[in-house]
Structure formats: C-alpha cells, structure tokens
C-alpha positions as CSV (number, residue, x, y, z in Angstrom):
1,X,45.6,-1.4,-12.9
2,X,44.0,1.2,-10.6
3,X,43.7,4.8,-11.6
4,X,45.9,5.7,-8.6
5,X,48.8,3.9,-10.2
6,X,48.4,5.9,-13.4
7,X,48.3,9.3,-11.6
8,X,51.3,8.6,-9.4
9,X,53.7,7.5,-12.2
10,X,54.6,8.9,-15.6
11,X,52.8,7.6,-18.6
12,X,54.1,4.2,-19.7
13,X,55.5,3.4,-16.2
14,X,53.8,1.1,-13.7
15,X,54.2,0.8,-10.0
16,X,57.4,-1.0,-9.0
17,X,57.2,-4.7,-8.4
18,X,57.7,-5.3,-4.7
19,X,57.4,-8.3,-2.4
20,X,54.2,-8.6,-0.3
21,X,53.3,-11.0,2.5
22,X,49.6,-11.4,3.3
23,X,49.2,-12.9,6.8
24,X,46.0,-15.0,7.1
25,X,44.6,-17.4,4.5
26,X,40.9,-16.7,5.1
27,X,38.7,-15.1,2.4
28,X,40.1,-11.6,3.3
29,X,43.7,-12.7,2.8
30,X,42.8,-14.6,-0.4
31,X,41.1,-11.6,-1.9
32,X,43.9,-9.2,-1.0
33,X,46.5,-11.6,-2.4
34,X,44.5,-11.9,-5.7
35,X,44.2,-8.1,-6.1
36,X,47.9,-7.4,-5.3
37,X,48.8,-10.1,-7.8
38,X,46.6,-8.4,-10.4
39,X,48.5,-5.2,-9.7
40,X,51.7,-6.8,-10.8
41,X,53.1,-7.5,-7.3
42,X,55.1,-10.4,-6.0
43,X,52.7,-12.0,-3.4
44,X,53.1,-14.6,-0.7
45,X,50.2,-15.6,1.6
46,X,50.9,-17.3,4.9
47,X,48.2,-19.3,6.9
48,X,48.9,-20.7,10.3
49,X,46.5,-23.6,9.9
50,X,47.4,-26.7,7.8
51,X,44.8,-25.5,5.2
52,X,43.5,-22.2,3.8
53,X,40.1,-20.9,4.4
54,X,39.9,-19.7,8.0
55,X,36.3,-19.7,9.1
56,X,35.2,-21.0,5.7
57,X,37.4,-24.1,6.0
58,X,35.8,-27.6,5.7
59,X,36.1,-30.9,7.4
60,X,34.9,-34.5,7.1
61,X,32.0,-36.1,8.9
62,X,31.4,-39.9,8.9
63,X,28.2,-40.8,7.1
64,X,28.0,-44.3,8.5
65,X,27.8,-46.1,5.2
66,X,30.8,-48.3,4.3
67,X,33.2,-45.9,6.0
68,X,32.1,-43.1,3.7
69,X,32.7,-39.5,4.7
70,X,30.9,-36.2,3.9
71,X,33.0,-33.1,3.4
72,X,31.3,-29.9,4.3
73,X,32.0,-26.5,5.9
74,X,33.1,-26.4,9.6
75,X,30.8,-23.4,10.1
76,X,27.5,-22.6,8.3
77,X,27.7,-20.4,5.2
78,X,25.2,-19.5,2.5
79,X,25.2,-17.1,-0.5
80,X,22.6,-14.5,-0.9
81,X,21.3,-13.2,-4.3
82,X,22.5,-9.8,-3.2
83,X,26.1,-11.0,-2.5
84,X,27.5,-9.3,-5.6
85,X,31.2,-9.4,-4.7
86,X,31.2,-13.0,-3.6
87,X,29.4,-13.9,-6.8
88,X,31.9,-12.0,-8.8
89,X,34.7,-14.0,-7.1
90,X,32.9,-17.2,-7.8
91,X,32.5,-16.2,-11.4
92,X,36.2,-15.5,-11.7
93,X,37.0,-19.1,-10.7
94,X,34.2,-20.6,-12.8
95,X,31.8,-21.6,-10.0
96,X,29.1,-18.9,-10.0
97,X,26.9,-20.5,-12.6
98,X,26.8,-23.7,-10.5
99,X,25.1,-22.1,-7.5
100,X,22.0,-23.9,-6.4
101,X,19.3,-21.4,-5.3
102,X,16.7,-22.6,-2.7
103,X,13.8,-20.8,-1.1
104,X,14.1,-21.0,2.7
105,X,11.9,-21.0,5.7
106,X,12.4,-19.4,9.1
107,X,11.3,-20.9,12.5
108,X,11.1,-19.8,16.1
109,X,11.2,-21.8,19.2
110,X,9.2,-19.9,21.7
111,X,7.1,-20.9,24.7
112,X,8.2,-24.5,24.3
113,X,6.8,-24.7,20.8
114,X,8.2,-24.6,17.2
115,X,6.6,-21.8,15.2
116,X,6.9,-20.8,11.6
117,X,7.7,-17.2,10.7
118,X,8.4,-17.5,7.0
119,X,5.9,-15.0,5.6
120,X,3.8,-12.0,6.5
121,X,0.7,-14.0,7.4
122,X,2.7,-16.1,9.9
123,X,4.3,-13.1,11.3
124,X,0.9,-11.5,12.0
125,X,-0.2,-14.6,13.8
126,X,2.9,-15.0,15.9
127,X,1.4,-16.2,19.2
128,X,3.9,-14.7,21.8
129,X,3.0,-11.2,20.8
130,X,-0.2,-9.1,20.8
131,X,-1.3,-7.5,17.6
132,X,0.1,-4.2,18.7
133,X,3.4,-5.8,19.6
134,X,3.6,-7.6,16.2
135,X,2.9,-4.4,14.3
136,X,5.6,-2.5,16.3
137,X,8.1,-5.3,15.8
138,X,7.4,-5.4,12.0
139,X,7.6,-1.6,11.9
140,X,10.9,-1.6,13.6
141,X,12.4,-4.1,11.1
142,X,11.0,-2.2,8.1
143,X,12.3,1.1,9.5
144,X,15.7,-0.3,10.2
145,X,15.9,-1.7,6.6
146,X,15.4,1.9,5.2
147,X,18.0,3.7,7.4
148,X,20.9,5.1,5.3
149,X,22.8,7.1,8.0
150,X,23.9,4.1,10.1
151,X,26.5,6.2,12.0
152,X,23.9,7.9,14.1
153,X,22.9,4.5,15.4
154,X,26.4,3.9,16.7
155,X,25.8,6.3,19.5
156,X,22.7,4.5,20.8
157,X,22.6,1.2,22.7
158,X,20.8,-1.5,20.8
159,X,18.5,-2.0,23.9
160,X,17.5,1.7,24.1
161,X,16.8,1.9,20.3
162,X,14.8,-1.3,20.2
163,X,12.7,-0.5,23.2
164,X,11.9,2.9,21.7
165,X,10.7,1.5,18.4
166,X,9.4,-1.9,19.2
167,X,8.1,-1.2,22.7
168,X,8.9,-3.0,26.0
169,X,6.6,-6.0,25.2
170,X,8.2,-7.0,21.9
171,X,11.7,-6.2,23.3
172,X,11.3,-8.5,26.3
173,X,9.6,-11.3,24.4
174,X,11.6,-11.4,21.2
175,X,14.6,-9.0,21.0
176,X,16.1,-9.5,24.4
177,X,16.2,-13.3,24.2
178,X,17.7,-13.1,20.7
179,X,20.3,-10.5,21.8
180,X,21.3,-12.6,24.8
181,X,21.5,-15.8,22.6
182,X,23.8,-14.0,20.2
183,X,25.8,-11.7,22.4
184,X,25.3,-12.8,26.0
185,X,25.6,-9.9,28.4
186,X,27.7,-8.0,25.9
187,X,24.4,-6.9,24.3
188,X,24.5,-4.1,27.0
189,X,27.5,-2.5,25.3
190,X,26.4,-3.1,21.7
191,X,25.2,-0.3,19.5
192,X,22.0,-0.1,17.5
193,X,24.1,-0.4,14.4
194,X,24.4,-4.1,15.1
195,X,20.7,-4.8,14.5
196,X,20.6,-2.4,11.5
197,X,23.4,-4.4,9.8
198,X,21.6,-7.7,10.4
199,X,18.2,-6.4,9.2
200,X,19.7,-4.7,6.1
201,X,21.4,-8.0,5.0
202,X,18.3,-10.1,5.4
203,X,16.2,-7.6,3.5
204,X,18.7,-7.9,0.6
205,X,18.2,-11.7,0.7
206,X,14.6,-11.2,-0.6
207,X,13.8,-11.0,-4.3
208,X,12.0,-7.9,-5.3
209,X,8.5,-8.9,-6.3
210,X,8.5,-12.4,-5.0
211,X,9.8,-11.4,-1.6
212,X,11.2,-14.8,-0.9
213,X,14.4,-15.6,0.9
214,X,16.7,-17.2,-1.6
215,X,19.9,-18.8,-0.3
216,X,22.4,-20.6,-2.4
217,X,25.4,-22.8,-2.2
218,X,28.1,-24.1,-4.5
219,X,28.0,-27.9,-4.9
220,X,30.9,-29.3,-2.9
221,X,30.7,-26.3,-0.4
222,X,33.7,-24.2,0.5
223,X,36.1,-27.1,0.3
224,X,35.5,-26.9,-3.5
225,X,35.5,-23.1,-3.6
226,X,38.8,-22.9,-1.7
227,X,40.5,-25.6,-3.7
228,X,39.6,-23.8,-7.0
229,X,40.5,-20.4,-5.5
230,X,43.9,-21.4,-4.2
231,X,44.7,-23.3,-7.4
232,X,43.9,-20.2,-9.4
233,X,46.1,-18.1,-7.2
234,X,49.0,-20.5,-7.5
235,X,48.6,-20.6,-11.3
236,X,48.8,-16.8,-11.3
237,X,52.1,-16.9,-9.4
238,X,51.0,-16.3,-5.8
239,X,53.1,-18.3,-3.3
240,X,50.9,-20.1,-0.8
241,X,52.4,-21.2,2.6
242,X,50.1,-23.3,4.8
243,X,51.2,-24.2,8.3
244,X,53.2,-20.9,8.6
245,X,52.0,-19.0,11.8
246,X,53.7,-15.6,12.0
247,X,55.6,-15.2,15.2
248,X,56.8,-11.7,14.8
249,X,57.1,-8.8,12.3
250,X,59.8,-6.1,12.6
251,X,61.8,-3.7,10.6
252,X,65.1,-5.0,9.2
253,X,67.9,-3.5,11.2
254,X,70.0,-2.4,8.3
255,X,68.6,1.0,7.4
256,X,66.4,-0.5,4.6
257,X,62.6,-0.4,4.4
258,X,62.3,-4.2,4.5
259,X,60.3,-6.1,7.1
260,X,61.6,-9.3,8.7
261,X,59.0,-12.0,9.3
262,X,59.7,-14.9,11.7
263,X,57.5,-18.0,11.0
264,X,59.1,-20.0,13.8
265,X,61.3,-23.1,13.6
266,X,64.1,-21.0,12.1
267,X,62.0,-19.8,9.1
268,X,62.7,-16.1,8.6
269,X,62.0,-14.1,5.5
270,X,62.0,-10.5,4.4
271,X,59.3,-8.6,2.5
272,X,58.8,-5.0,1.3
273,X,55.3,-4.9,2.6
274,X,53.1,-7.0,5.0
275,X,49.3,-6.9,5.2
276,X,48.0,-8.7,8.3
277,X,44.4,-9.9,8.1
278,X,44.3,-11.9,11.4
279,X,42.3,-10.8,14.5
280,X,43.2,-7.4,15.9
281,X,44.6,-8.6,19.3
282,X,46.9,-11.0,17.5
283,X,48.1,-8.2,15.2
284,X,49.1,-6.2,18.3
285,X,51.1,-9.1,19.6
286,X,52.9,-9.8,16.3
287,X,54.5,-6.4,15.8
288,X,56.3,-4.9,18.7
289,X,57.2,-1.8,16.8
290,X,53.7,-0.5,16.6
291,X,53.0,2.5,18.8
292,X,51.5,2.0,22.2
293,X,48.3,3.8,21.0
294,X,48.0,1.4,18.0
295,X,48.5,-1.6,20.3
296,X,45.9,-0.4,22.7
297,X,43.3,0.2,20.0
298,X,43.9,-3.2,18.5
299,X,43.7,-5.0,21.8
300,X,40.6,-3.0,22.9
301,X,38.4,-4.5,20.1
302,X,36.1,-7.1,21.6
303,X,35.2,-10.2,19.6
304,X,32.4,-12.7,19.6
305,X,33.7,-16.3,19.6
306,X,31.7,-19.4,18.8
307,X,31.4,-23.0,19.7
308,X,29.6,-24.7,16.8
309,X,28.7,-28.4,16.4
310,X,28.3,-30.1,13.1
311,X,25.8,-33.0,13.5
312,X,25.2,-35.5,10.7
313,X,21.8,-37.3,11.0
314,X,19.9,-40.0,9.3
315,X,16.7,-37.9,9.4
316,X,15.8,-34.3,9.3
317,X,14.8,-32.6,12.5
318,X,13.3,-29.3,11.1
319,X,11.8,-27.8,7.9
320,X,13.5,-24.5,8.8
321,X,16.9,-23.3,7.7
322,X,17.2,-21.3,10.9
323,X,15.2,-21.8,14.1
324,X,15.6,-18.7,16.2
325,X,15.3,-19.3,19.9
326,X,13.6,-17.1,22.5
327,X,13.3,-19.6,25.3
328,X,16.1,-18.7,27.7
329,X,16.6,-22.2,29.0
330,X,18.0,-23.3,25.6
331,X,21.8,-23.1,25.6
332,X,22.1,-22.5,21.9
333,X,22.0,-19.4,19.7
334,X,20.0,-21.2,17.0
335,X,19.4,-24.5,15.2
336,X,20.6,-24.4,11.6
337,X,19.3,-27.2,9.4
338,X,21.8,-26.9,6.5
339,X,20.1,-29.7,4.6
340,X,17.1,-27.6,4.0
341,X,19.4,-25.8,1.5
342,X,22.1,-28.3,0.6
343,X,20.8,-31.3,-1.3
344,X,21.0,-34.3,1.0
345,X,21.2,-36.9,-1.8
346,X,23.9,-35.3,-3.9
347,X,25.9,-33.5,-1.2
348,X,25.5,-35.4,2.1
349,X,25.3,-39.1,1.1
350,X,21.5,-39.1,1.8
351,X,21.9,-37.6,5.3
352,X,21.0,-34.3,7.0
353,X,23.4,-31.7,8.4
354,X,22.5,-29.6,11.4
355,X,24.7,-26.9,13.0
356,X,24.3,-26.1,16.7
357,X,26.1,-22.8,17.4
358,X,26.6,-20.9,20.6
359,X,28.1,-17.4,20.3
360,X,30.0,-16.1,23.3
361,X,32.2,-13.1,24.1
362,X,35.9,-13.9,23.4
363,X,36.7,-14.0,27.2
364,X,33.9,-16.4,28.1
365,X,34.8,-19.6,29.8
366,X,32.2,-21.5,27.6
367,X,34.6,-21.3,24.7
368,X,36.8,-23.8,26.5
369,X,34.0,-26.3,27.3
370,X,35.0,-29.8,26.3
371,X,33.6,-31.4,23.2
372,X,32.0,-34.1,25.2
373,X,30.2,-31.7,27.5
374,X,29.0,-29.5,24.6
375,X,27.8,-32.6,22.8
376,X,25.8,-33.8,25.8
377,X,24.3,-30.4,26.3
378,X,23.3,-30.2,22.6
379,X,21.7,-33.7,22.5
380,X,19.8,-33.3,25.7
381,X,18.5,-29.9,24.5
382,X,17.3,-31.3,21.2
383,X,15.5,-34.2,23.0
384,X,13.5,-31.5,24.9
385,X,12.9,-29.3,21.8
386,X,11.9,-32.0,19.3
387,X,9.7,-34.9,20.3
388,X,10.9,-36.9,17.3
389,X,14.6,-36.4,17.8
390,X,16.6,-39.5,18.7
391,X,20.3,-39.9,19.4
392,X,20.1,-43.1,17.4
393,X,19.9,-41.0,14.3
394,X,23.2,-39.2,14.9
395,X,25.9,-40.5,12.6
396,X,28.6,-38.0,13.6
397,X,29.0,-35.1,15.9
398,X,32.0,-32.7,15.7
399,X,32.7,-29.5,17.6
400,X,34.5,-26.5,16.1
401,X,35.4,-23.4,18.1
402,X,36.9,-20.0,17.3
403,X,37.8,-17.3,19.8
404,X,37.8,-14.4,17.3
405,X,34.8,-14.5,14.9
406,X,33.3,-11.1,14.7
407,X,34.2,-7.8,16.3
408,X,31.5,-6.5,18.6
409,X,29.8,-3.3,17.3
410,X,30.0,-1.4,20.6
411,X,28.9,2.2,21.2
412,X,30.8,4.6,18.9
413,X,32.8,1.7,17.5
414,X,34.0,3.4,14.3
415,X,35.6,6.2,16.2
416,X,37.9,3.9,18.1
417,X,39.1,1.7,15.2
418,X,42.9,1.3,14.8
419,X,44.4,2.6,11.5
420,X,44.9,0.3,8.5
421,X,48.1,2.2,7.6
422,X,50.2,1.7,10.6
423,X,53.2,3.7,12.0
424,X,55.5,0.9,10.7
425,X,56.3,1.7,7.1
426,X,55.0,-1.1,4.8
427,X,52.9,-2.8,7.6
428,X,49.1,-2.7,7.2
429,X,46.5,-4.0,9.6
430,X,43.4,-4.9,7.6
431,X,40.8,-7.4,8.9
432,X,37.1,-7.9,9.3
433,X,37.0,-5.6,12.4
434,X,36.9,-2.8,9.8
435,X,33.4,-3.9,8.6
436,X,31.2,-1.0,9.5
437,X,28.3,-1.0,7.1
438,X,27.2,-4.7,7.5
439,X,27.7,-7.8,9.6
440,X,30.4,-10.4,9.2
441,X,29.8,-12.6,6.2
442,X,31.9,-13.7,3.2
443,X,30.5,-11.1,0.9
444,X,31.2,-8.2,3.3
445,X,34.7,-9.5,4.0
446,X,35.6,-9.7,0.3
447,X,34.1,-6.3,-0.3
448,X,36.1,-4.8,2.5
449,X,39.3,-6.3,1.3
450,X,38.8,-4.9,-2.2
451,X,37.8,-1.5,-1.1
452,X,40.4,-0.8,1.6
453,X,43.2,-2.2,-0.5
454,X,42.2,0.3,-3.2
455,X,41.4,3.2,-0.9
456,X,44.2,3.0,1.7
457,X,46.8,0.3,1.3
458,X,47.6,0.8,-2.4
459,X,47.7,4.7,-2.3
460,X,50.0,4.6,0.7
461,X,52.3,2.1,-1.1
462,X,52.4,4.3,-4.2
463,X,53.1,7.4,-2.0
464,X,56.0,5.6,-0.3
465,X,57.4,4.5,-3.7
466,X,57.3,8.1,-5.0
467,X,59.1,9.3,-1.9
468,X,61.8,6.8,-2.5
469,X,62.0,7.7,-6.2
470,X,62.3,11.4,-5.3
471,X,65.0,10.7,-2.7
472,X,67.0,8.7,-5.2
473,X,66.7,11.5,-7.8
474,X,67.9,14.0,-5.2
475,X,70.9,11.8,-4.3
476,X,71.8,11.5,-8.0
477,X,71.6,15.3,-8.5
478,X,73.7,15.9,-5.4
479,X,76.3,13.3,-6.4
480,X,76.5,14.9,-9.9
C-alpha cells in the first residue's frame, strides 16, 4: 500500500474499497488495473475490441504449410535491456526469465543502396556524408544522449535544433528524410524533444562496455504475454470486459458521486471512479460534462497514426532488424525484419516476418488507403529495393492500421497538456499523451501508468474520500 494511504487515514485503517472502471485494455489500462487491485480496490477493465492488448495485440498469419498459422504481434515490439518496468511486469507474471536476447544490426537505404550502420567504423564510412558531416551527425547524437533538461528543447523546432548541431548537409541528407518518413509535414511543428527522446532510448539499448544493441522478446510474443497478464488479473479478482466500447460517461443524477457508464446495447453500469486510458480526442467525446477548456485541450492533441503490414516470407530479405530509409521515393517509414530477432524455426514455423510501416498524421487520407493498394505499393517498392525479393516468397500479407498511435511532441507540448484529474469528480484522463520524458513504447507506457496513478490519481482519490468522511462526521455531530 502506498505511503499516501497511510498518511491520509488513521493507523490501522486502509483506504475505503471503491469500484473503479479502467477504460481501455492496452498495457496502460492493464497496468493501472493491476495497481488499483493491489491497493485493495474493486476493479473492472473495459476494452472496446474483442481482445485485450490495444497496440500490442496479436493476430494470425498463414504459414503455408498444411494450413498452419503463425501467431505474432500486429505491430512490431521489442524489449530493451534498459526496459526495467516492463521487465518487472514480465517477472511478476513469470515470463522475464524466458526473454531471448539478440544482438541486432541497423541498416540504411540511401542513394538506392543498402548500407550497414551497425557500429562506429561503419558510421565513419557512411557514403552519403562527408567526414565533417559524419562527425557533426555523430556529435549531435552523442550530445542529445547526454541532455538532462529536456524541457528547454520543447521550445525549439526539431529542424532548427538539428540544423544548428548537425549542419545543413547532414540535416538535408539524413535527418530531413527520416523526419519526413516518420512525421510527414508535421515535422515542421515538432519540437527538438522528439529527437532527444528517440536518441535517449536507443542509447539505453546498448550494453555498457560491449556497446551492442541487445533486443529481446518473450517466446510466443505479446499473445502469450497478454494471455498470462489477463489471466493473472482475473485470478486476482479484476473483472475483464472485452467488446465493451464506452459510449458515454456522466455523473449519476441522484446527488451521489457515482459515475454512470453506457457501454451501448442497453449495458449501463455505475462506478465510483473511472480512469480513461484511450486517445485524448476520444476521451473528450466520451464525457460531455468536462469543461470546454478540458475538451479543447484533449481535442487539440495531434497524433501519429500508422498503416503497418505484416508480411510472412519463405526467405529473409535483410540482415538488419531496422532499415532506415532516406530515399524520398520510398513510401515506407522503414523496413523491419522481425525474424532477425525472433527465432524463425521455433516461433515462425521456419519462415521470416517483415513489418512495413508508414506513419502518418491522424488526419492524413493515407490512413484510409485500401489493404489491396497498400499491399501493391509495398511489394512493388520491395522489388525495387531488393534485387533478390520475389512475390513468390510471400506466404501471407496483412495490413493493420491505427489512427491514434503516439501524440506528436509539438512546440511547448507539455504546457498544453490536459489535466489527469478532471473537473468531473472521480473521472481521470490518463493516457500515453502524458509521456514527456521518452517516446511511445511499452516500457514508457507502463512507467507512466504506475507513476501518475501514485502521484495524481490515488492522492486525489484519497483526498475525496477524506472530504466525504469529514462531511459525514459533521453531519453526525450536527444531528446529535
């Protein structure tokens, strides 16, 4: 139990047991549900999709052998050695010791050629850049990894900051194509904190001493992690509701402090508290009783969306886990060869898994491109990039898309964030948009859920409980 609980209530007394609904069954929601349950609360978690997991959910790909299927993540995920909170969660459900750690390589597609950039020597030979440009680029990455006061970077555009430190040559040849591939034209409104967050995370991926990038995965992928995690929550008494999209949240009109939640199809329930972890614009639409200022702040947050193909192949196409792309004609953000990390024989039925993502602003029409069109675009692109690539080796090709993936770190982003503790008593808006000191990944999401629950949600709940207790005591005295 948290120290806040002990300071708010007399010795020997615990926080009152109340009913909580957590909206959203991604890793943020699962973490918050777990921590509330550990605090002795009555917890329900509702997920709109048929299965829990959100962006970490899995699906099946046909492996082409006797109607066999491969189950793996819909979007690409790895675990870093430095992902302490994720590893703690995996340890709690008995999976951390099973992580397979693999040394990875990084590639670049530049000037129509595939180039390796997996170590210092290769970096110093990187053909697109002059020696001075390479040194300035390397110096920028090293400097960014050492910055502690990231907030001052929020006031600078990423373009202005990178041009200052890397120079125009390295910016035009490397940074600008990468920014456009990841952010599109939204890079113009993005702060320098964006590049700091990405650099800091990748530096943490390297072992001190060996200086190797070590990525890991749990055998069975997130399908296995989520199955174990949700089973563990259920055994602890957490109520799990899949296929329960929240239509609306409002105060009960009877003078109580309860919140009424409408799940649609006549499914209406009441809870003492609701924590919504879904995308900020969706939170604004779900609770009409929020103030206009709260709604405006929630709706003003811009997101990156993604169209991401999972392609199962008979043969590998690349030795690199990630191939970054600087040639602007390529309509992909990167090529991710997951089978450079995940064991093809034991996990993929002897095949190879490649992800083909394209990140786009949440209002971009490309997010609505048909699966067939995106598939043809990807396959024709790969035929130009890789001489040895053949469509005949493609066993299955599936396209996933999400409109709200990561909040865009725009200029002075942290100063415009909506509050977690809302004006509606008992209603909390806590999602990945509140990640400020990192980029979106599972470890950061779990860390944020744990920290903000302890620092903001739980103290506010205890304060409200104390106010009710004092009010009841006053009423008793008055009636006596």
